[in-house]
NUGU-171745 format. One record per residue: residue number from 0; residue in three letters; x, y, z of N, C-alpha, C, O in turn. Coordinates in nm, 4 decimals, m for minus. Each point is the difference from the previous one (the first is absolute). Last residue first. Layout:
# NUGU-171745
seq:type:n.X:n.Y:n.Z:ca.X:ca.Y:ca.Z:c.X:c.Y:c.Z:o.X:o.Y:o.Z
NUM:ala:X:Y:Z:X:Y:Z:X:Y:Z:X:Y:Z
...
This chain:
# NUGU-171745
seq:type:n.X:n.Y:n.Z:ca.X:ca.Y:ca.Z:c.X:c.Y:c.Z:o.X:o.Y:o.Z
81:asp:m0.0024:0.8188:m1.3647:m0.1109:0.0206:0.1011:m0.0856:m0.0327:0.0403:m0.0537:0.0637:0.0907
80:gln:0.5535:m0.0843:m0.3931:m0.1553:m0.0585:0.1117:m0.0167:0.1267:0.0280:0.0699:0.1012:0.0046
79:asn:0.3492:m0.1517:m0.4118:m0.0782:0.0681:0.1420:m0.1355:m0.0909:m0.0033:m0.0540:m0.0561:m0.0954
78:ser:0.5285:0.0907:m0.2609:m0.1029:m0.0593:0.0919:m0.0377:0.1140:0.0931:0.0538:0.1059:0.0324
77:asp:0.2693:0.0627:m0.4779:0.0576:m0.0835:0.1397:m0.2213:m0.0484:0.0715:m0.0895:0.0819:m0.0212
76:gln:0.3958:0.0259:m0.4469:m0.0908:0.0187:0.0267:m0.0212:m0.0396:0.1396:0.0257:m0.1197:0.0124
75:asp:0.4008:0.2422:m0.3404:m0.1057:m0.0617:0.0826:m0.0986:m0.0049:0.0919:0.0338:0.0385:0.1120
74:asn:0.2142:0.1946:m0.5648:m0.0384:m0.0104:0.1266:0.0002:m0.1168:0.0184:0.0048:m0.0793:m0.0940
73:gly:0.2793:0.0546:m0.3148:m0.1187:0.0587:0.0763:0.0197:m0.0230:0.1497:0.0790:m0.0666:0.0669
72:his:0.1492:m0.3225:m0.3841:0.0064:0.1220:m0.0371:m0.1498:0.1113:0.0749:m0.1125:m0.0497:m0.0056
71:gln:0.1773:m0.4320:m0.0340:0.1551:0.0577:0.0580:m0.0080:0.1321:m0.0024:0.0834:0.0582:0.0694
70:gly:m0.4619:m0.3139:m0.1850:0.0405:m0.1068:0.1120:0.1477:0.0864:0.0458:0.0559:m0.0171:0.1084
69:asp:m0.4027:0.0638:m0.4468:0.1903:m0.0859:m0.0782:0.0496:m0.0467:0.1330:0.0797:m0.0919:0.0190
68:ala:m0.4744:0.3836:0.0074:m0.0885:m0.0671:m0.0883:0.1349:m0.1385:0.0080:m0.0263:m0.1202:0.0054
67:ser:0.0508:0.3726:0.4140:m0.0293:0.0641:m0.1410:m0.0476:m0.1253:m0.0834:m0.0396:m0.1030:0.0546
66:thr:m0.0651:0.1238:0.4449:0.0721:m0.0087:m0.0441:0.0082:0.0578:m0.1397:m0.1000:0.0634:m0.0336
65:ser:m0.1581:m0.2106:0.5222:m0.0028:0.0391:m0.1463:0.1702:0.0197:m0.0283:0.0903:m0.0182:0.0817
64:thr:m0.4521:m0.1922:0.3625:0.1339:0.1235:m0.0613:0.0278:m0.0204:m0.1298:m0.0242:m0.1179:m0.0257
63:ser:m0.5421:0.0743:0.2601:0.1909:m0.0399:0.0250:0.0866:0.0808:m0.1216:m0.0207:0.0875:m0.0841
62:thr:m0.4768:0.0494:0.4637:0.0743:0.0101:m0.1548:0.2088:m0.1472:m0.0264:0.1066:m0.0196:0.0582
61:glu:m0.5920:0.0181:0.3231:0.1344:m0.0009:m0.0580:0.0533:0.0495:m0.1673:0.0119:m0.0624:m0.1054
60:thr:m0.5066:m0.0264:0.4812:0.0465:0.0838:m0.0813:0.1786:m0.0401:m0.0384:m0.0023:m0.0915:0.0823
59:gly:m0.3769:m0.0457:0.2769:0.0952:0.0703:0.0080:0.0318:m0.0249:m0.1467:m0.0067:m0.1222:m0.0132
58:ser:m0.4322:0.0515:0.4107:0.1266:m0.0852:m0.1024:0.0675:0.1286:m0.0619:m0.0436:0.1113:0.0291
57:asn:m0.2926:m0.2737:0.4390:0.1002:0.0908:m0.0184:0.0514:m0.0913:m0.2077:0.0269:m0.1160:m0.0310
56:thr:m0.4973:0.1188:0.3904:0.1296:m0.1196:m0.0565:0.0802:0.1391:m0.0815:m0.0561:0.0976:m0.0498
55:gly:m0.3114:m0.0297:0.4594:0.0340:m0.0644:m0.1432:0.1085:m0.0479:m0.0207:0.0731:m0.0602:0.0786
54:his:m0.3949:m0.0215:0.3299:0.0623:0.0674:0.0013:0.0038:m0.0172:m0.1838:m0.0581:m0.0858:m0.0666
53:lys:m0.2870:0.0907:0.4692:0.0143:m0.0343:m0.1110:0.1958:0.0428:m0.0075:0.0523:0.0769:0.0806
52:gly:m0.3396:m0.2136:0.4233:0.0211:0.0673:m0.0745:0.0103:m0.0053:m0.1837:m0.0565:m0.1054:m0.0289
51:met:0.0706:m0.2377:0.4429:0.1400:0.1101:m0.0181:m0.0429:0.0851:m0.1408:0.0732:m0.0033:m0.0989
50:glu:m0.4596:m0.3175:0.3921:0.0231:0.0945:m0.1029:0.1228:0.1241:0.0076:m0.0130:0.1196:0.0260
49:val:m0.1895:m0.6361:0.2202:0.0870:0.1003:0.0734:0.0126:0.0917:m0.1617:0.0769:m0.0647:m0.0711
48:thr:m0.3405:m0.4111:0.2191:0.1306:0.0569:m0.0744:m0.0594:0.1423:0.0112:m0.1206:0.0242:0.0046
47:his:0.0579:m0.3741:0.4082:m0.0361:0.0383:m0.0913:0.0865:0.1012:m0.1361:0.1079:0.0538:0.0248
46:gly:m0.0163:m0.3286:0.4108:m0.0215:m0.0416:m0.1344:m0.0592:0.0515:m0.0946:m0.0042:m0.0579:m0.1085
45:ala:0.0884:0.2287:0.5631:m0.0756:m0.1098:m0.0315:m0.0536:m0.0960:m0.0985:m0.1011:m0.0701:m0.0048
44:arg:0.4796:0.4351:0.1018:0.0291:m0.1528:0.0533:m0.1513:m0.1004:0.0610:m0.0053:m0.0989:0.0731
43:asp:0.0967:0.4296:m0.5525:m0.0139:0.0273:0.1140:0.0459:m0.1510:0.1046:0.0255:m0.1124:m0.0432
42:leu:0.1281:0.1187:m0.4881:m0.0572:m0.0569:0.1035:0.0102:0.0767:0.1481:0.1036:m0.0118:0.0656
41:phe:0.0439:0.0260:m0.6543:0.0019:0.0726:0.1453:m0.1072:m0.0149:0.0672:m0.1029:0.0577:m0.0351
40:val:0.3522:m0.2786:m0.4654:m0.1608:0.0341:0.1012:0.0572:0.0176:0.1449:0.0708:m0.0813:0.0594
39:ala:0.2022:0.0677:m0.6593:m0.0069:0.0258:0.1893:m0.1079:0.0242:0.0617:m0.0598:0.1034:m0.0301
38:leu:0.0977:m0.3369:m0.4494:0.0073:0.1596:0.0781:m0.0571:m0.0370:0.1171:m0.1001:m0.0535:0.0476
37:gln:0.1472:m0.2265:m0.3576:0.1021:m0.0023:m0.0065:0.0312:0.1331:0.1047:0.1040:0.0503:0.0424
36:thr:m0.5653:m0.3053:m0.2438:0.0510:0.1024:m0.0099:0.1699:0.0716:m0.0263:0.0324:0.0693:m0.0964
35:glu:m0.2620:m0.5022:0.2816:m0.0505:0.0377:m0.1149:0.0482:0.0872:m0.0977:0.0274:m0.0305:m0.1161
34:pro:0.1296:m0.0523:0.5330:0.0765:m0.1053:m0.0733:m0.1110:0.0681:m0.1427:0.0533:0.0472:m0.1004
33:ala:0.0826:0.2547:0.5279:m0.1043:m0.0135:m0.1034:0.0063:m0.1838:m0.0961:0.0319:0.0472:m0.1091
32:val:0.3011:0.1333:0.5320:m0.0563:0.0162:m0.1539:m0.0780:m0.0594:m0.0185:0.0030:m0.1205:0.0249
31:ser:0.0865:0.3794:0.4572:0.0177:m0.1459:m0.0790:m0.0454:0.0073:m0.1495:m0.0938:0.0708:m0.0367
30:val:0.1728:0.1845:0.5484:m0.0526:0.0309:m0.1303:0.0704:m0.1317:m0.0492:0.0925:m0.0648:0.0488
29:ser:m0.2737:0.3363:0.5126:0.1022:m0.1589:m0.1205:m0.0361:0.0589:m0.1543:m0.0871:0.0835:m0.0241
28:ala:m0.0637:0.1814:0.3489:0.0846:m0.0900:0.1248:0.0848:m0.0502:m0.0151:0.1043:m0.0287:0.0586
27:his:m0.3718:0.5250:m0.2388:0.0408:m0.1336:m0.0363:0.0823:m0.0659:0.0723:0.0992:0.0588:0.0431
26:pro:m0.1701:0.4481:m0.0622:m0.1360:m0.1213:0.0901:0.0064:m0.1325:m0.0020:m0.0580:m0.0685:0.0843
25:arg:0.4857:0.4513:0.0107:m0.1263:m0.0877:m0.1464:m0.0323:m0.0839:0.0934:0.0345:m0.0622:0.1004
24:pro:0.2839:0.4767:0.0829:m0.1756:m0.1424:0.0651:0.0408:m0.0019:m0.1508:0.0521:0.0950:m0.0585
23:ile:0.3428:0.2501:0.0528:m0.0901:m0.0410:0.0317:m0.1065:m0.1214:m0.0459:m0.0134:m0.0429:m0.1146
22:thr:0.5251:0.2794:0.2433:m0.0685:m0.0879:m0.0890:m0.1540:0.0260:0.0546:m0.0188:0.0305:0.1178
21:thr:0.4573:0.2552:m0.0859:m0.1175:m0.0268:0.0228:m0.0405:m0.0918:m0.0236:0.0447:0.0036:m0.1146
20:pro:0.4744:0.0442:m0.0531:m0.1285:0.0891:0.0023:m0.1136:m0.0787:0.1063:0.0246:m0.1179:0.0256
19:tyr:0.4885:m0.0226:0.0436:m0.1345:0.0319:m0.1167:m0.0564:0.0561:0.0371:m0.0027:0.0319:0.1188
18:pro:0.4938:0.1031:m0.0387:m0.1020:m0.0802:0.0491:m0.1304:0.0058:m0.0774:m0.0431:0.0939:m0.0669
17:ala:0.5220:m0.0717:m0.1315:m0.0860:0.1233:0.0658:m0.1379:m0.0840:0.0576:m0.0671:m0.0704:m0.0754
16:leu:0.6384:0.0905:m0.2321:m0.1300:m0.0890:0.1141:m0.0803:0.0965:0.0559:0.0333:0.1144:0.0312
15:arg:0.3499:m0.0421:m0.2355:m0.1711:0.0311:m0.1107:m0.0600:m0.0440:0.0392:m0.1186:m0.0027:m0.0331
14:ser:0.6149:m0.0588:0.1974:m0.0996:0.1329:0.0449:m0.1123:0.0606:m0.1058:m0.0244:0.1153:m0.0358
13:ala:0.2260:m0.6100:0.0287:m0.0514:0.0414:0.1431:m0.0227:0.1780:0.0093:m0.0845:0.0478:0.0757
12:gly:0.2866:m0.2362:m0.4525:m0.1462:m0.0087:m0.0359:m0.0410:0.0797:0.1176:m0.0592:0.1079:0.0004
11:trp:0.5687:m0.2267:0.0031:m0.1125:0.1251:m0.0890:m0.0999:0.0445:0.0206:m0.0218:0.1175:0.0296
10:pro:0.2695:m0.3953:0.3385:m0.0175:m0.0234:m0.1568:m0.0658:0.1308:0.0012:m0.0621:0.0713:0.0788
9:arg:0.4371:m0.0719:0.2584:m0.1606:0.0557:m0.0147:0.0004:m0.0452:m0.1194:0.0875:0.0360:m0.0787
8:val:0.3956:m0.1754:0.2959:m0.1238:0.1416:m0.0946:m0.1202:m0.0853:0.0331:m0.0053:m0.1166:0.0394
7:ala:0.4287:0.0027:0.2413:m0.0959:m0.0212:m0.0056:m0.0320:0.0878:m0.1037:0.0332:0.1147:0.0299
6:ile:0.4599:m0.3123:m0.1049:m0.0312:0.1221:0.0465:m0.2197:m0.0164:0.0153:m0.0484:m0.0363:m0.1073
5:leu:0.5399:m0.3496:0.1621:m0.0876:0.0432:m0.0498:m0.1239:0.1417:0.0523:m0.0475:0.0102:0.1131
4:asn:0.4473:m0.2110:0.0454:0.0562:0.0349:m0.1281:m0.1312:0.0301:m0.0748:0.0048:0.0715:m0.1001
3:ala:0.0213:m0.3754:0.5100:0.0355:0.1476:0.0528:m0.0286:0.0991:m0.1667:m0.0853:0.0878:0.0123
2:thr:0.0864:m0.5686:m0.0731:m0.1822:0.1527:0.0429:0.0760:0.0700:0.0456:m0.0195:0.1084:m0.0550
1:thr:0.3189:m0.2362:m0.2920:m0.0825:m0.1022:0.1709:m0.1213:0.0968:0.0293:m0.0613:0.1035:m0.0261
0:met:0.4269:m0.3450:m0.4880:m0.0915:0.1452:0.1097:m0.0628:m0.0664:0.1222:m0.0315:m0.1153:0.0298
């Protein structure tokens, strides 16, 4: 096959591209991890700690997939997540 036989095709993902949304400046200049707590510490340009707000934690539940007692008959119950 020669390069003359190749057809230029636009990659599928290129049709999904869009400009990045407008960014918002944040009040911190650096981020590090506190050795005692293993939490992120945000510092401003003067080295003072900046409070970045509180964030909740997420937890999910999941049902397991099950079948009949003998494993051969009956309907399967699907699993799901929320």
